[in-house]
ZAKE-564973 format. One record per residue (C-alpha): y, x, z; residue in one letter. Coordinates in nm, 2 decimals, padded with zeros to 4 digits. Layout:
BEGIN
((Y X Z) A)
...
//
This chain:
BEGIN
((02.42 02.96 00.09) P)
((02.35 02.66 -00.07) A)
((02.19 02.44 00.08) P)
((02.40 02.55 00.39) F)
((02.83 02.54 00.33) V)
((03.07 02.75 00.48) L)
((03.32 02.45 00.58) R)
((03.59 02.71 00.71) G)
((03.67 02.91 01.01) V)
((03.86 02.86 01.33) D)
((03.97 03.19 01.45) S)
((04.19 03.29 01.77) S)
((04.41 03.46 01.60) C)
((04.64 03.41 01.26) P)
((04.48 03.58 00.97) Q)
((04.55 03.74 00.67) A)
((04.92 03.53 00.43) S)
((04.61 03.53 00.15) R)
((04.37 03.32 00.35) V)
((04.46 02.97 00.35) Q)
((04.56 02.81 00.66) H)
((04.53 02.46 00.79) E)
((04.70 02.54 01.14) G)
((04.48 02.82 01.32) L)
((04.14 02.67 01.11) R)
((04.17 02.90 00.79) A)
((03.97 02.77 00.50) V)
((03.74 03.02 00.36) V)
((03.44 03.08 00.12) S)
((03.16 03.37 00.07) E)
((03.37 03.61 -00.08) A)
((03.72 03.56 00.22) S)
((03.78 03.87 00.42) V)
((03.88 03.76 00.74) L)
((04.01 04.00 01.01) E)
((03.90 04.02 01.41) L)
((04.10 04.22 01.62) P)
((03.93 04.37 01.95) P)
((03.87 04.06 02.20) R)
((03.94 03.76 01.96) E)
((03.68 03.52 01.82) T)
((03.61 03.36 01.50) L)
((03.37 03.02 01.50) T)
((03.26 02.92 01.18) A)
((03.18 02.62 01.08) T)
((02.84 02.55 00.86) I)
((02.76 02.22 00.70) T)
((02.39 02.11 00.56) F)
((02.41 01.98 00.25) V)
((02.04 01.81 00.15) P)
((02.01 01.93 -00.21) P)
((02.02 01.63 -00.49) R)
((01.69 01.60 -00.72) K)
((01.75 01.64 -01.05) R)
((01.72 01.33 -01.30) R)
((01.59 01.27 -01.64) G)
((01.75 01.11 -01.99) R)
((01.81 00.69 -01.88) R)
((01.80 00.74 -01.50) G)
((01.43 00.81 -01.52) V)
((01.39 01.05 -01.24) P)
((01.23 01.40 -01.35) N)
((00.86 01.43 -01.28) A)
((00.81 01.72 -01.09) A)
((01.08 01.61 -00.86) S)
((00.92 01.43 -00.53) D)
((00.97 01.07 -00.45) A)
((01.35 01.15 -00.29) D)
((01.49 01.05 -00.58) A)
((01.30 00.76 -00.71) L)
((01.49 00.49 -00.48) S)
((01.83 00.64 -00.59) E)
((02.06 00.47 -00.90) H)
((01.82 00.19 -00.91) E)
((02.05 -00.05 -01.09) D)
((01.95 -00.02 -01.45) A)
((02.24 -00.16 -01.58) S)
((02.35 00.13 -01.82) S)
((02.02 00.09 -02.00) V)
((01.98 -00.13 -02.32) A)
((01.81 -00.48 -02.20) P)
((01.52 -00.36 -02.47) S)
((01.43 -00.08 -02.28) Q)
((01.50 -00.19 -01.91) A)
((01.17 -00.32 -01.83) T)
((01.01 00.05 -01.96) G)
((01.21 00.26 -01.77) V)
((01.11 00.03 -01.44) G)
((00.77 00.09 -01.50) S)
((00.82 00.42 -01.53) E)
((00.95 00.49 -01.22) R)
((00.71 00.30 -01.07) T)
((00.46 00.54 -01.24) S)
((00.61 00.81 -01.09) V)
((00.63 00.70 -00.75) A)
((00.27 00.61 -00.76) A)
((00.20 00.96 -00.92) R)
((00.40 01.13 -00.62) N)
((00.26 00.89 -00.33) S)
((00.05 01.09 -00.11) P)
((-00.30 01.08 -00.07) A)
((-00.33 00.95 00.28) N)
((-00.15 00.90 00.60) A)
((-00.18 01.28 00.70) Q)
((-00.02 01.37 00.36) D)
((00.25 01.18 00.42) A)
((00.33 01.24 00.75) A)
((00.34 01.62 00.60) L)
((00.53 01.52 00.33) F)
((00.79 01.32 00.63) S)
((00.91 01.71 00.75) R)
((01.07 01.92 00.52) E)
((01.20 02.28 00.71) E)
((01.47 02.49 00.49) I)
((01.57 02.83 00.58) E)
((01.82 03.07 00.43) E)
((02.01 03.39 00.57) D)
((02.38 03.40 00.65) L)
((02.49 03.77 00.58) A)
((02.80 03.88 00.78) I)
((02.88 04.21 00.56) A)
((03.14 04.43 00.80) F)
((03.43 04.68 00.63) A)
((03.25 04.96 00.77) N)
((02.91 04.89 00.56) G)
((02.66 04.73 00.77) S)
((02.52 04.38 00.77) V)
((02.46 04.15 01.02) Q)
((02.21 03.87 00.93) T)
((02.17 03.53 01.09) C)
((01.91 03.27 01.02) P)
((02.02 02.90 00.93) L)
((01.77 02.67 01.00) A)
((01.72 02.25 00.86) A)
((01.46 02.02 00.93) L)
((01.46 01.77 00.70) V)
((01.28 01.40 00.82) T)
((01.20 01.16 00.53) K)
((01.07 00.83 00.62) P)
((00.74 00.68 00.49) F)
((00.52 00.39 00.56) M)
((00.19 00.29 00.68) Q)
((00.01 00.00 00.57) L)
((-00.32 -00.11 00.81) S)
((-00.57 -00.35 00.88) R)
((-00.74 -00.47 01.19) S)
((-01.09 -00.51 01.22) D)
((-01.34 -00.60 01.47) E)
((-01.38 -00.19 01.51) E)
((-01.01 -00.17 01.58) G)
((-00.68 -00.10 01.36) R)
((-00.76 00.16 01.05) A)
((-00.52 00.27 00.78) F)
((-00.57 00.08 00.47) C)
((-00.49 00.17 00.07) G)
((-00.74 -00.04 -00.02) A)
((-00.83 -00.47 00.02) V)
((-01.13 -00.64 -00.12) H)
((-01.15 -01.01 -00.11) F)
((-01.53 -01.03 -00.24) G)
((-01.70 -01.27 -00.42) V)
((-01.59 -01.66 -00.41) H)
((-01.54 -01.98 -00.53) H)
((-01.19 -02.02 -00.75) V)
((-01.14 -02.36 -00.54) D)
((-01.13 -02.13 -00.24) C)
((-00.80 -01.86 -00.18) P)
((-00.86 -01.63 00.04) Q)
((-00.62 -01.45 00.27) A)
((-00.59 -01.12 00.46) V)
((-00.33 -00.97 00.73) E)
((-00.28 -00.58 00.66) L)
((-00.01 -00.41 00.94) Q)
((00.30 -00.22 00.82) L)
((00.43 00.03 01.05) S)
((00.71 00.28 01.06) N)
((00.64 00.62 01.21) P)
((00.94 00.85 01.16) T)
((01.25 00.85 01.38) E)
((01.45 00.71 01.06) V)
((01.47 00.39 00.91) D)
((01.28 00.24 00.60) V)
((01.42 00.06 00.31) H)
((01.11 -00.03 00.15) W)
((01.05 -00.26 -00.18) S)
((00.68 -00.34 -00.30) C)
((00.64 -00.30 -00.79) K)
((00.30 -00.36 -00.98) H)
((00.20 -00.09 -01.09) L)
((00.00 -00.15 -01.45) P)
((-00.36 -00.08 -01.41) I)
((-00.36 00.13 -01.69) A)
((-00.15 00.42 -01.50) K)
((-00.33 00.43 -01.20) H)
((-00.57 00.71 -01.16) V)
((-00.75 00.68 -00.80) P)
((-00.76 01.08 -00.58) P)
((-01.06 01.23 -00.70) G)
((-01.13 01.03 -01.02) M)
((-01.04 01.13 -01.39) T)
((-00.83 00.99 -01.61) A)
((-01.16 00.92 -01.88) R)
((-01.32 00.75 -01.61) R)
((-01.05 00.53 -01.41) A)
((-00.97 00.36 -01.80) A)
((-01.35 00.31 -01.80) E)
((-01.30 00.12 -01.46) L)
((-00.98 -00.03 -01.56) A)
((-01.18 -00.18 -01.87) A)
((-01.42 -00.34 -01.63) E)
((-01.16 -00.63 -01.45) T)
((-00.85 -00.79 -01.50) T)
((-00.51 -00.69 -01.40) D)
((-00.32 -00.98 -01.34) R)
((-00.12 -00.92 -01.07) P)
((00.01 -01.34 -00.99) E)
((-00.32 -01.36 -00.85) V)
((-00.25 -01.16 -00.54) F)
((00.05 -01.28 -00.36) L)
((00.19 -01.05 -00.09) L)
((00.38 -01.27 00.16) G)
((00.71 -01.01 00.15) Q)
((00.83 -00.76 -00.15) R)
((01.13 -00.58 00.03) E)
((01.22 -00.54 00.36) G)
((01.33 -00.29 00.61) S)
((01.18 -00.15 00.94) I)
((01.29 00.05 01.19) A)
((01.25 00.41 01.33) P)
((01.02 00.42 01.60) K)
((01.26 00.55 01.84) R)
((00.97 00.80 02.05) G)
((00.75 00.48 02.08) R)
((00.44 00.32 01.93) T)
((00.53 00.25 01.57) P)
((00.59 -00.16 01.57) A)
((00.34 -00.34 01.33) L)
((00.49 -00.57 01.12) H)
((00.27 -00.84 00.93) P)
((00.24 -00.87 00.57) L)
((00.00 -01.15 00.47) S)
((-00.19 -01.10 00.13) V)
((-00.37 -01.37 -00.06) H)
((-00.63 -01.38 -00.34) F)
((-00.65 -01.70 -00.57) H)
((-00.74 -01.68 -00.91) A)
((-00.76 -02.01 -01.13) A)
((-01.05 -01.88 -01.40) E)
((-01.38 -01.71 -01.30) A)
((-01.33 -01.28 -01.33) G)
((-01.34 -00.92 -01.14) R)
((-00.94 -00.88 -01.09) Y)
((-00.83 -00.56 -00.99) R)
((-00.45 -00.48 -00.95) S)
((-00.25 -00.18 -00.77) V)
((00.07 -00.20 -00.61) F)
((00.33 00.04 -00.50) V)
((00.56 00.00 -00.18) F)
((00.84 00.19 -00.31) K)
((01.04 00.41 00.02) V)
((01.42 00.46 -00.02) R)
((01.42 00.86 -00.02) H)
((01.11 00.85 00.11) G)
((00.74 00.89 00.00) A)
((00.55 00.59 -00.21) S)
((00.25 00.41 -00.02) V)
((-00.03 00.25 -00.35) K)
((-00.20 -00.07 -00.23) L)
((-00.52 -00.14 -00.46) E)
((-00.64 -00.53 -00.46) L)
((-00.95 -00.61 -00.58) T)
((-01.14 -00.98 -00.58) G)
((-01.34 -01.16 -00.81) E)
((-01.34 -01.59 -00.82) A)
((-01.65 -01.74 -01.00) T)
((-01.73 -02.08 -01.08) Y)
((-02.14 -02.08 -00.86) N)
((-02.14 -02.34 -00.60) E)
((-02.34 -02.09 -00.39) E)
((-01.98 -01.91 -00.36) D)
((-01.78 -02.21 -00.21) Y)
((-01.68 -02.09 00.13) D)
((-01.82 -02.35 00.42) A)
((-01.92 -02.35 00.72) D)
((-02.31 -02.26 00.73) P)
((-02.38 -02.51 01.01) R)
((-02.20 -02.78 00.75) E)
((-02.28 -02.60 00.39) R)
((-02.54 -02.93 00.31) H)
((-02.36 -03.15 00.39) L)
((-02.05 -03.03 00.16) Q)
((-02.33 -03.03 -00.10) L)
((-02.38 -03.35 -00.06) M)
((-02.03 -03.46 -00.07) L)
((-02.02 -03.67 -00.42) P)
((-01.78 -03.51 -00.65) G)
((-01.69 -03.23 -00.42) T)
((-01.88 -02.99 -00.64) L)
((-02.02 -03.00 -00.97) S)
//
């Protein structure tokens, strides 16, 4: 039974003429009838073929499918130019909806057990059942941030309130806690399509109206890459720098989706506020009064 496929049978004795052969290997299907004389053996070759997810029109994944199909066939060359941007945005929003809410959910998402039964029917009417099982491991990545209290998983970064002339930077860590390669790319998710977990769509719209979604004020040091599996060890940490620099005063909020090929996506929400206030100008507290006295430094 699918997704397990019976590829063939190696027989220690010739089979009936109605069964196709490749040497002593019988090419069979689930409807084939085989003969097994006394003291002879049959060895069946069964292959596990992971099911592919259905895709919607114009290459957009079906909303009911998980993130497996999101990174397949990313090339939108078959899409009309006027529709390509919309399709890419729709893919990103679908990836965001299907992304696990936290690291624990991602760990559960990464493992899928599939079980079926192989039924062997005999000429006397009896049936013998053999269980078939497969464990599918899907890649996912984790975002974390180190501070005085240690390293914690990170889904949001708040840069605080700073003067427009004082760019800010933080360093996050990317890691791959699975035993398969992670290939990832980062895309901006329009804030209008982002509904945080536990929040209603109405409240999310109100929150979006209070801030400006301008992804160019947030600069990520890397937008795509690959992370090797942990191979039974502690996952290696890969640094990712994130900068906040706004040329105009305002409250900014943008969401980015780290899309993992054949795996679970991760969302990162970035917020920060830029002002023209002198008190928000970053300075060493011991030298702050000196900076305020420098002519032309601040108005």
